[in-house]
N, C-alpha and C positions, 0 to 999 in steps of 0.2 A: 386725814381720815379721823373720824371720831365715832363714838358710840352714843346713840340716843337712848338714855336710860328709861325714858317714859314709854317709847314705842318699841324698844328692844331691836334696834336696827343700826347698821352702820350708815354713816352719812359723811358727806364731804363739807368741810367748812372753808370758805374762801374769804380772804380779807384783801383790800386793795393794796397794791404796791405803794411803797413810801411816797413816790413822786405823785401818786394820784390822790393822796390824802394829806391835805395841807391845812385843814381846819373844818369847822362845822358846815360851811357852805358846800365843800366837796363831799363831805359825808352825806349831806342831805340829797345831793344829786345822785350819788351812788345808790342810796337806799330807794329813791323814787324809781329808778330803772329796775332795781331788783324786785320791787313790789309789783311793777307791771309784769315782769317775767314770772312772778309767782302765780299770776292768773293764766299763764299759758299752759295748755294741755294738749301735747302732741306726742305721738309715740316715738319720735326721733329727736326730741328736744329734752335735755336733762331737766327734770322737774325741780323747781325750787320749793323747799318745805317751809323755810322761815327766813326772816331778815331781822336785824336788830343792831344794837350798839353794845359794845363792851363798857365796863365801868369807866374807862378813860375816854369814852366817846367814839372809839374807832368802830366803823360799821363792819358787819359781817353778813355773809349769806350762807345758809345751810341748804344743801341740795342732796339729791340722791347720789349715793356712791356707786360708781360704775366699776365693776370688777372686770378688768381686762387691760387694754392698752390704748394708746392714741394711734391714729392713722399714721402719724409721723414715725412712730416706733415700728409700726407694722411694715411700712414700705422700706424701712432700712434693711429688713431681713430679706425681702423678695418682692418683686413686682406682682401686682394683682393681675389675674387674667382679665381680658378685655370686658367680658360680660359682667364679671364681678365688680369691676371698677365702675362701669356704667350704671349698674343697679345701685351701687352705693351713692354715687353722685345724684342720681334721680331721687333717692330718698332724702338727701340733704337739700335738694332744690324744693322738694315738697315741704320740708320743715321751714325753709326760708319763706316760702309763700305764706304759710300759716303765720309766721312771725310778722311779716310785712303787713298782712291784713290787720294785725294788732298794733301797727305803727312802731314796730321794733325793727331797727336796722342793726345787724350784727357788728359790722365795721372791721372785723378781724377774722374772716373765714380763712382757715388754713388747716393743714393736716394735724397740727398740734391741738386744735380746738374741735377735732372730731374724734370721739372716743368709740371704741369697738369692744363690746362686752364678750364674755366667754361663749355666747351663742352666735357670735358674728353679727350682732345687731348694732348699727351705727347710731351715734347720738351727737347732736351739736351742743356745745357747751359755751358758756360765757357770752350769751347774747347781750349786746349793748353795754357790757361791763368792761370790755378789754381796752378800748382806745377812745380818746377824744382827739379833737383836731390838733391841740397843742402837743399831743404825744407823737404824732407821725414823724418818723425819721430819727427819733431820739434813740439813745443807746439803752443800756440796761437789759431788761427782760424782753424787749421787742426787737432785738437786732435781726431776727429772722423774718420779721413781718413784712418789710418793704417789698419783698419778692412777690407777695400775694396782694399788694395794694392795687386799687383801681387807678387809672390815670388821673382822675380828679383828686384822689387822696394824695398821690405822689406829687401832684402839682401844688399841693397846699390849698386846694379849693374845698375845704371841709364843708362849706355851706352848700355845695352841690351834691354831697353824698346822700344817696337814697338807696332803695332796694336794688337798683341796677348796679350799684357799686358792689354789693354782695354777690350779684350774678357774675361779675367779672372775676372776683376772687375765687368763686367756686369754679369758674372756667379755668383758672390757673391750676387748681387742684386736679381737674379732669385732665388737663394737658400733661401734668406731671405723672399722673397714673398711667396715661397711654404711652408716653415716650420715655419715661424714666428720668426726666429732668424738667426743670422749670423753664417757662418760656423766656424769662429774663434773669440773667445771672451776670453780676458784675461786682467789682469791689474798687473803691469803698462805696458806702451806702448812697452818697449823693449821685454817683455815676449810675448806680442801679435805679434810683428813683427817676433820673433823667431818661433812662432807657424805657422804663415802664410808661412814662408820660408821652414819649415821642416815637418810639419804634414799634413796628408791627412784629408780632411773633413769627418765627419761622413755621411754615405749615407743617403739621405733624407728619404727613406722609413723606416729606422730604427727609425726615429722620428715620422713619420706619414705614416703608411702603406697604407693609401688611395691614396698617391701620385702615379700617373701612372709610371710604370717601364720605359717607354720611356723617360719621363721627367727627371727621375733620371739619365738615361744614358746621356742625353744631358747636364744636369747640371754638372755632374762629369767630362764630357769631357771638358767643358769650364773651370773647376777648376783644370785641370791637373797641377801638379807641373812643369813639363817640358813644355816650350812653344811649342816645337815640337809635343807634344802629344795633344795639344788643337786643336780647329778648326783652320785651316790654315788661314781663313779669316772670318770677321764678316758676310759676305754674307752666308758662309756655316752654321754659327750659326743661322742666321735668317731663312735660308731655312729649317733646321731641325725643328725649332719651328713652322713655317708656315705649314709644312707638317703634324705635329701633330695636328694642329688646324683643318685640314680637317676632316669632319665627319667620313669617313671610317677609317682614320688613328688612331682615338682616341680609337677604340675598343681594349681593352687590351688582349694580348695573354699571357697565362701562359707558361713560357719557359719550354721546355721538359727537364727532368733530363739528365745530361751528361752521356751518355752510350758509353764507350770505348771498342773497340775490340783490345786487346793487340796483337802485332805482333813480340815481342821479339826485336832483333836487326835489323830486316828488316824495311825499310822505309815505311811509309803509302803511299797509292796510291788513285786513284779515287774512289775505293770502300769504302774508309773511309771518303769521303768528308763530309758526313752528320754530323759527330761529330768532325772532325778535327779542325774546327774553334775555338771550345771551348778550345782547347789546346794551342792556341796562346795567348800571352800576349798583352796588350795595349788596349786603348779605341776603341770603335766601332762606325761605322756610323749607320744610321737607318736600313741598310740592314744586319747588324751584321758583317760587314767586318772590321777587324782591319786596322789601317792606314798603317801598313807595307805591307799588301796584296793589299790594294786599290791602293797604289803607283804604283805597277807593272800592275795591272789589267787595270787601265785607260790609262796607257801609251802604253800598248799592243793593246788596242782596238782603240786608236786614229789613225787617218789617215792623219792628218795635220802635216807635217814634223816639223814645228816650235814648236809643242806641244808634241813631243815625241822624240825618239832617234833612231839612226841607230843600234848601238850595245851597250848593257848595261852590267854591271858587278854586279853580286850578290855574295857577299863574306861573310865569317864568319869562326869562328874556327871549327876545326874538331869536329863532333858530335853535332853541333848546330841544325841540322834538315833541312838543305837547300833542300835536295831531297824531304822530306815529305812536306815541305812548298810549293814546286812547284807542285808535283804530286797530293797531296790531297787537297791543299788549293787554288792554283792559277789556274791551267789548267782547272779543272772542272767548274770554274766560269767565264771563258772567253765567250764572245758573240759568237754566231754561225758564225759570219762573220770572225772569226779568225781560221785558220788552224794551227796546231802545229806539228812540227817534234821534238821529244824529243829523245836524244841519250845520252848514257854514254860514255865519251871520253876515248880513249886508246892511248898509245904511237904510234901505228902503223896504225890502220885502221879507224881512226876517219873520215877522208874525205870520204872513201868508204861507211861507214855506214850512213853518213849524206846524201850523194847523193842518196843512196838506199831509205832512208826515204822520201826525197823530191819527187822522182819519184813515190813513192807509194801514197803520199798525193796529188800529182798533176799529174794524169794520162794523162793529155793533153800534157805533155812534151814528147819530143822524147827521147828514151832510149839511143841514142848515144851521148848525151850531156855530157860534162865534168861538174864538180861541179861548176866551175866559170860560165860556159855558162848557166847552169840551173838557177842559182840565177839571172844572168843578164837578162835572158829571162823573168823571173817573174817580175823583176823590170821594164821592158819596156812595160808591159801590159798597155793599155790605160784605160780600165774600168774593173778592176778585180772584180770578185764577192767576193773574199776572200783575206784577208791579210795572208801572211805566216810568222809564227814566228818559228825561229830555236832556240832550247834550248840545250845547250851543258853542261851537268852535269859533275862533277869531272874533270873539265878542267885542273887541275894541272897535270893530267896524260899526256895530250898532251904537256903541257908546259915543263914537265920534259923530255919527249922523243924527242923533236925537238931542234936541234942545230941551224939550219938556218931558223929561224922563219920568217924573213923578206920576203923571197921568197917562203914560203910554200904555197901549193895550198889552204889551208884553209884561209890564209890571203888574197889571191887574190879573193877568193870567197866572204868573208865577206865584202870586200871593195865595193861590189855591193849592199849591203843593203842600203836602202834609208829611212827607217822608215815609209814610207807610204804604200808600197806594200810588202816589205820584211824587216824583223827585226830579230835581234838575241840577245840572252842573254847567257853569259858565266858564269858558276857557279864555284867558285874557293875558295879554302882554303885561309884564310887571310895570312898565312905565304908564299904564293906565290904572294903577292901583287906587289913586284918589277917586277917579271916576267910578270904578267898580265898588268902592266902599260906599259912595253916596247912593249907588244903585241898590246895594244890599240894605242900606238904611231905609230906602223907600219900601223895601219888602218887610221891614221891621225884623231883620235877621242880623244878629251880631256875627261878625266874621271872627272865628276863633281858630287859630292855627292848630292843627292836629285834631280838630273836631269836624269842621266843615270847610277847611281850606288847607292846601298843601302846595309846596313849591316843586316844580319840575325844573331842575337846575342844569347848567352846563356841566359837562363831564370834567372831572379833575384830570390832571396830566397823566397819571398812571392808567386810568381807564381809557382816556383818549388814545393812548399808545396801543392798548389792547384792541380797540375797535379799528384803528387805522391798519394795524397788522392783519386783522381779519378781512378787511376790505382788500388789502393787497393780495391776500390768498384767494379771495373770491375772483379777482381779476386775473389770477394766474401769474402774477409777477413776484409773489413771495411764496416760498415753499411751504407745503402743508405738513409734510411728514418728517421734516428735519429742520434744524436751526437755520435761519437765514444767514446769508453771507454778511461779513462785516460792513460792506458798503451799503447793503440793504438796511441793516440795523441803523447805520448812521443816518440814512435818509429819513427813516421814520422819526428818529430823534430830532432831526432838523425840522420836520413838519410839525411835530408837537411843540418844539421850542418857539416856533413862529406864533403859535396860539397862546403860549404861556411864557412870555419873556421873563427871564430871571429864575425860572424854576428848573432845577437840575436833578430833583429827586427821582425822576422817572428814567433817567438816561442809563444806557448800557455803556460799556467801554467804547471810547471814540474810535472811529474808523473813517476811511475816505468816503466822500459823498458820491452817490450813484450818478453817473454821467452818461450822456449819449455818445454817439460816434464823433460828434464835433466838440466834445468836451463840455457840453452844457449840462447843468444839473437838471435832472428830470424826476417826475413823479412816476412810481410804478404803474405801468399800463395806462388806462384811461382815467385813473383816479387823480386827476389834476386838482391840486389843492386850490380851491377858490374861496376866498374869504374877504369880507369887507368889515371895516370898523365903522361903527356908528355909535349912537348913544346906547352903551351896554349891549351891542349886537356883535355877534360873530357867527359867520356861516361857514360850514365846511362840507364839501361834497367829495 
């Protein structure tokens, strides 16, 4: 603490720790970050007043002095009530969003870097100044930091650190505020870093059942191991927290048990939409949508060309469930402003079937239009009431049957898609990636993952076990309201292990295999495991 004689106010003066300042180059980097921070103006970020060098060349930063204590000191005295904790983290997420928009990544979000003034207002401090990649895991003043690191930081992948790393660290803070302890605790530091990088946190409700389910979902989404599975932005994190704080949103809903209606090898459709989401892996948003589905939903409902795409590619291995994903997951959840024409592609009559579907969905069109003319007419509408989305499933059938793709009628028609009024998705097996890339090149559309293309992948072992268990319950061969018997658990383990040789991370304690009256191993009920191996293909019914 110091006193500013010119402006008659108390200030805080910070200088880098000895290991951060090794010469002029380090001093320059420190000051550049401080100068950027000096331009930040947010009510929950400690403002920087001045930066400079002392006579001996050491850099310093002058900031507002916060009268109060750190969050670390605050929680040593007592735990915050849930709503108070959520409100505080929401404000910190909003501050992070502002900083990330100004290309500032904190890299060391933790309770010690959150200050609370005498009026209970929280502030983030030390943006961008606390850590560099070479500092991670070292001793000295950052011994407490590894527990709040993101997996990419803990793995020494400093080049991958971005705003989503801050989201993970803030998720650790939220977890600690909710349950009273950190999600990862171990000693020495290298073991702790290994746990952060490789282990999933224990769900908060297993520690304290009183924690609301929605807060558990939000917390675990922020703590996802993969950065792509976390909130895309700190704004999304703050938005979910603020939504929970609204009085109507805090009423807890007990989730209905997962009730599946098996359909054998047939794909699920709109009639299965009520339970299908539960079969999909990945973190959810507050509406229960996994990120994989939300990616397509929002881009199909969007009518601003810059925020959507003209033609998209949904790809994945054979048997991964692309058709079910679209028919039971995506299409039933699109807004009423979106009209959909869904067809299964064939080598010969894809264009004719697509035109027939368009004319049926858009009766205002003349029946004598060609496919290209029909799509062009819809694109030219000035104020359409609906957006038309064309979905071409099993597109490898068309690709396999067409030799002259560049001049094909379908190519000429899809070139009319603009993303605002008319849009298309082609669904294709991943082993046709080269062919579909050439097809998109004929449309003069770049294929960009995360913008107009996305993978529908096979389940990982843990999720496969969950789904197989749910199917066993649907057939009545696994109990719904209590834990399955050891031999039943062992059979599910055996089924999953046949699909994922060498993977043991999903297994429960071993037990005897489920057998019939003649001593033969059996699959529960009618759920006979049928799978074949081919080129990157696995089928399971």
